[in-house]
VEXDREN-2710 file (C-alpha; in Angstrom, 1 decimal):
% VEXDREN-2710
k/r/px/py/pz
1/UNK/107.2/-68.4/-8.2
2/UNK/108.4/-65.1/-9.7
3/UNK/109.9/-62.6/-7.3
4/UNK/107.7/-59.6/-6.8
5/UNK/109.8/-56.4/-6.6
6/UNK/109.0/-53.6/-4.2
7/UNK/110.2/-52.1/-0.9
8/UNK/108.2/-51.4/2.2
9/UNK/111.1/-50.8/4.5
10/UNK/110.5/-48.0/6.9
11/UNK/106.8/-48.0/6.2
12/UNK/104.5/-47.5/9.2
13/UNK/101.5/-49.8/8.8
14/UNK/98.3/-50.2/10.9
15/UNK/96.4/-53.5/10.3
16/UNK/93.0/-54.3/11.8
17/UNK/92.3/-57.9/12.7
18/UNK/95.8/-59.1/12.0
19/UNK/96.3/-61.8/14.5
20/UNK/95.8/-64.5/12.0
21/UNK/94.8/-65.3/8.4
22/UNK/94.9/-62.7/5.7
23/UNK/95.8/-59.7/7.9
24/UNK/98.8/-61.6/9.4
25/UNK/100.0/-62.7/5.9
26/UNK/99.9/-59.1/4.7
27/UNK/101.8/-58.1/7.8
28/UNK/104.5/-60.8/7.4
29/UNK/105.0/-59.8/3.7
30/UNK/105.7/-56.2/4.7
31/UNK/107.8/-57.4/7.7
32/UNK/110.3/-59.1/5.4
33/UNK/111.2/-55.6/4.1
34/UNK/111.7/-54.3/7.7
35/UNK/108.4/-52.4/8.0
36/UNK/106.9/-51.3/11.3
37/UNK/103.5/-52.9/11.8
38/UNK/100.8/-52.3/14.4
39/UNK/98.4/-55.2/14.8
40/UNK/95.1/-53.9/16.2
41/UNK/92.8/-56.9/17.0
42/UNK/90.7/-58.2/19.9
43/UNK/92.4/-61.5/20.6
44/UNK/95.0/-61.1/23.3
45/UNK/94.5/-64.5/25.0
46/UNK/94.6/-67.8/23.0
47/UNK/91.3/-69.1/21.8
48/UNK/91.0/-72.9/21.3
49/UNK/88.9/-72.4/18.2
50/UNK/91.0/-69.7/16.5
51/UNK/94.8/-69.8/16.5
52/UNK/96.8/-66.7/17.0
53/UNK/96.8/-63.6/19.2
54/UNK/98.0/-60.1/18.8
55/UNK/101.1/-61.2/20.7
56/UNK/101.9/-64.3/18.6
57/UNK/101.4/-62.2/15.5
58/UNK/103.8/-59.5/16.8
59/UNK/106.4/-62.2/17.5
60/UNK/106.0/-63.6/13.9
61/UNK/106.4/-60.0/12.5
62/UNK/109.6/-59.6/14.5
63/UNK/110.9/-63.0/13.4
64/UNK/110.3/-62.0/9.8
65/UNK/112.4/-58.8/10.2
66/UNK/109.8/-56.2/11.1
67/UNK/109.1/-54.0/14.0
68/UNK/105.8/-54.9/15.8
69/UNK/103.3/-53.3/18.1
70/UNK/100.5/-55.4/19.5
71/UNK/97.4/-53.4/20.4
72/UNK/94.2/-55.0/21.8
73/UNK/91.4/-53.2/20.2
74/UNK/87.6/-53.8/19.8
75/UNK/86.6/-52.2/16.6
76/UNK/83.1/-51.7/17.9
77/UNK/84.4/-49.1/20.3
78/UNK/85.3/-45.8/18.7
79/UNK/87.4/-44.7/21.7
80/UNK/89.5/-47.9/21.4
81/UNK/90.0/-47.2/17.7
82/UNK/91.1/-43.6/18.3
83/UNK/93.5/-44.7/21.1
84/UNK/95.0/-47.6/19.0
85/UNK/95.6/-45.4/15.9
86/UNK/97.1/-42.7/18.2
87/UNK/99.3/-45.2/20.0
88/UNK/100.7/-46.6/16.7
89/UNK/101.3/-43.1/15.3
90/UNK/103.1/-42.1/18.5
91/UNK/105.2/-45.3/18.6
92/UNK/106.2/-45.2/14.9
93/UNK/106.3/-41.4/14.4
94/UNK/103.3/-41.6/12.0
95/UNK/101.3/-43.9/9.8
96/UNK/101.8/-44.5/6.1
97/UNK/99.5/-47.5/5.4
98/UNK/96.1/-48.6/6.8
99/UNK/94.9/-52.1/6.1
100/UNK/91.2/-52.5/6.9
101/UNK/91.2/-56.3/7.2
102/UNK/89.0/-57.0/10.2
103/UNK/85.6/-58.4/9.3
104/UNK/82.8/-60.4/10.8
105/UNK/81.1/-63.1/8.7
106/UNK/77.7/-64.7/9.2
107/UNK/76.4/-66.4/6.0
108/UNK/72.8/-66.7/7.1
109/UNK/69.5/-66.0/5.4
110/UNK/67.3/-63.2/6.6
111/UNK/65.2/-65.2/9.1
112/UNK/68.2/-66.9/10.6
113/UNK/70.1/-63.6/11.2
114/UNK/69.6/-62.4/14.8
115/UNK/70.0/-58.7/15.6
116/UNK/73.2/-59.2/17.5
117/UNK/74.8/-61.0/14.4
118/UNK/73.6/-58.2/12.2
119/UNK/75.0/-55.6/14.6
120/UNK/78.3/-57.4/14.8
121/UNK/78.8/-57.4/11.1
122/UNK/77.8/-53.8/10.7
123/UNK/79.8/-52.6/13.7
124/UNK/83.0/-54.3/12.7
125/UNK/82.8/-54.2/8.9
126/UNK/81.2/-50.9/8.1
127/UNK/81.5/-48.8/11.2
128/UNK/84.9/-50.2/12.1
129/UNK/86.3/-49.5/8.6
130/UNK/84.8/-46.0/8.5
131/UNK/86.1/-45.0/11.9
132/UNK/89.5/-46.6/11.6
133/UNK/89.9/-44.8/8.3
134/UNK/88.7/-41.5/9.8
135/UNK/91.2/-41.8/12.7
136/UNK/94.1/-42.6/10.3
137/UNK/93.4/-39.8/7.8
138/UNK/95.3/-37.0/9.6
139/UNK/98.4/-39.3/9.8
140/UNK/98.0/-40.4/6.2
141/UNK/97.7/-36.8/5.1
142/UNK/100.9/-36.0/6.9
143/UNK/102.5/-39.0/5.2
144/UNK/101.4/-37.6/1.8
145/UNK/102.8/-34.2/2.6
146/UNK/106.1/-35.9/3.5
147/UNK/106.1/-37.8/0.2
148/UNK/105.8/-41.2/1.9
149/UNK/103.2/-42.7/-0.5
150/UNK/100.2/-43.3/1.8
151/UNK/97.7/-46.0/1.2
152/UNK/94.4/-47.3/2.6
153/UNK/93.7/-50.9/1.5
154/UNK/90.4/-52.5/2.4
155/UNK/89.6/-56.2/2.1
156/UNK/86.2/-55.9/0.4
157/UNK/84.6/-56.8/-2.9
158/UNK/83.8/-54.9/-6.0
159/UNK/80.3/-53.4/-5.8
160/UNK/78.0/-55.6/-7.9
161/UNK/74.3/-54.8/-7.5
162/UNK/73.0/-58.2/-8.5
163/UNK/70.4/-60.0/-6.5
164/UNK/72.3/-63.2/-6.6
165/UNK/75.0/-61.8/-4.3
166/UNK/72.4/-60.8/-1.7
167/UNK/69.8/-63.5/-1.8
168/UNK/71.5/-66.0/0.5
169/UNK/73.0/-63.7/3.1
170/UNK/71.5/-60.2/2.8
171/UNK/73.1/-58.9/6.0
172/UNK/76.6/-60.1/5.3
173/UNK/76.5/-58.7/1.7
174/UNK/75.3/-55.3/2.9
175/UNK/78.1/-55.2/5.5
176/UNK/80.9/-56.1/3.1
177/UNK/79.5/-53.7/0.5
178/UNK/79.5/-51.0/3.2
179/UNK/83.3/-51.5/3.4
180/UNK/83.5/-51.1/-0.3
181/UNK/81.4/-48.0/-0.2
182/UNK/84.0/-46.5/2.1
183/UNK/86.5/-47.2/-0.6
184/UNK/84.3/-45.7/-3.3
185/UNK/83.6/-42.5/-1.4
186/UNK/86.9/-41.9/0.3
187/UNK/89.0/-42.5/-2.8
188/UNK/87.3/-39.5/-4.4
189/UNK/87.2/-37.5/-1.2
190/UNK/90.9/-37.8/-0.6
191/UNK/92.1/-38.0/-4.2
192/UNK/93.6/-34.5/-4.1
193/UNK/95.5/-35.2/-0.9
194/UNK/97.4/-38.0/-2.6
195/UNK/96.1/-40.8/-0.2
196/UNK/95.4/-43.9/-2.2
197/UNK/92.2/-45.7/-1.2
198/UNK/91.6/-49.1/-2.8
199/UNK/89.9/-52.5/-2.2
200/UNK/91.3/-56.0/-2.7
201/UNK/89.3/-59.2/-3.0
202/UNK/90.3/-62.8/-3.8
203/UNK/89.1/-64.7/-6.9
204/UNK/88.8/-67.9/-4.9
205/UNK/87.9/-68.7/-1.3
206/UNK/90.9/-68.3/1.0
207/UNK/91.8/-70.9/3.7
208/UNK/91.5/-69.1/7.0
209/UNK/90.4/-70.1/10.5
210/UNK/87.2/-68.0/10.0
211/UNK/86.4/-70.0/6.8
212/UNK/87.1/-73.3/8.5
213/UNK/84.4/-72.5/11.0
214/UNK/81.7/-72.3/8.3
215/UNK/80.0/-75.7/7.8
216/UNK/80.3/-77.3/4.4
217/UNK/83.3/-75.4/3.1
218/UNK/86.0/-77.6/1.6
219/UNK/89.3/-75.7/2.4
220/UNK/91.1/-78.1/0.0
221/UNK/89.6/-76.2/-2.9
222/UNK/90.9/-72.8/-1.5
223/UNK/94.1/-70.8/-2.0
224/UNK/96.3/-69.6/0.9
225/UNK/96.3/-66.1/2.4
226/UNK/99.7/-65.5/0.8
227/UNK/98.1/-64.8/-2.6
228/UNK/96.4/-61.8/-1.0
229/UNK/99.6/-60.8/0.8
230/UNK/101.5/-60.7/-2.4
231/UNK/98.7/-58.8/-4.3
232/UNK/98.6/-56.3/-1.4
233/UNK/102.3/-55.9/-1.6
234/UNK/102.1/-55.0/-5.3
235/UNK/99.4/-52.4/-4.6
236/UNK/101.1/-50.8/-1.7
237/UNK/104.2/-50.3/-3.7
238/UNK/102.3/-48.4/-6.4
239/UNK/102.4/-44.6/-6.5
240/UNK/99.5/-43.5/-4.3
241/UNK/98.6/-40.5/-6.5
242/UNK/98.1/-42.7/-9.5
243/UNK/96.5/-45.7/-7.8
244/UNK/93.2/-44.9/-6.1
245/UNK/89.5/-45.9/-6.3
246/UNK/90.3/-49.4/-7.6
247/UNK/88.5/-52.6/-6.7
248/UNK/91.4/-55.0/-7.2
249/UNK/91.2/-58.8/-7.6
250/UNK/94.2/-60.8/-6.4
251/UNK/95.0/-62.8/-9.5
252/UNK/94.6/-59.7/-11.8
253/UNK/97.0/-57.7/-9.6
254/UNK/99.6/-60.5/-9.8
255/UNK/99.1/-60.9/-13.5
256/UNK/99.9/-57.2/-13.9
257/UNK/103.4/-57.8/-12.7
258/UNK/103.9/-61.0/-14.7
259/UNK/102.9/-63.6/-12.0
260/UNK/100.5/-66.0/-13.7
261/UNK/101.6/-69.3/-12.2
262/UNK/99.5/-69.4/-9.1
263/UNK/100.1/-73.0/-8.2
264/UNK/102.2/-72.1/-5.2
265/UNK/99.1/-70.5/-3.5
266/UNK/97.0/-73.7/-3.7
267/UNK/96.2/-75.3/-0.4
268/UNK/96.3/-78.7/-2.2
269/UNK/98.9/-78.7/-5.0
270/UNK/97.5/-79.5/-8.4
271/UNK/94.0/-78.1/-7.6
272/UNK/92.2/-77.0/-10.8
273/UNK/88.6/-76.5/-9.5
274/UNK/88.8/-73.8/-6.9
275/UNK/85.9/-72.7/-4.7
276/UNK/85.2/-69.3/-6.1
277/UNK/84.6/-66.4/-3.8
278/UNK/81.4/-64.4/-3.7
279/UNK/80.7/-61.1/-5.4
280/UNK/82.8/-61.6/-8.6
281/UNK/80.6/-61.6/-11.7
END
């Protein structure tokens, strides 16, 4: 694997849903540079079905060389969001980077999507992303004014208005696209302030605990979360004023810095037929 150059040392990062999976991988990549990272997620006690808590994530961040702050936060509660962002900003002296990673997934057809599942996806994915971004903006604006290269990076797909991406799970697609609409709108809204707002999405399915809970998914045909962590690392090192409003795809980001051998990200070495992710035409 080629080494990807960059430096996130001293960056103050707020990540939603970072106790495992993609969020944690992004955190650990930044921690290796000595970044300060707040993990805002709801799991504070171990869950037999889902490995990882905010506390175990914080310990992994420290072990990797970063500074960590574990904050229990339910993204459905605006007061908890405001308090979490405020706590991180106070602890670190500001916020330079927001990663909107938390997301609820329910791949059900219309008649099999109860209201509470619909609400969970919209509350976490759309409302949570919007309100966390809203709470972080004053801190990111201050970061821009101090020349600290502020970024918002949201884990959501390019907006493709094709029926095939909606037909099997209308509610989930609307919720993920709601996150992407935050990117589309806020990138333009805050362009003049120098805050970068971008989305990142994987070409293939990614082996996470959330994915393993979905019946019929073969995680052997997936890539590891590290591919997204490395792609995020590339994006977050770019100049914020020149890098905004993009819907990035992991392999394209890596190719842009000369990384084209992606074998090291395979769950099963030698895999050629990957399970492709949704939403990429």
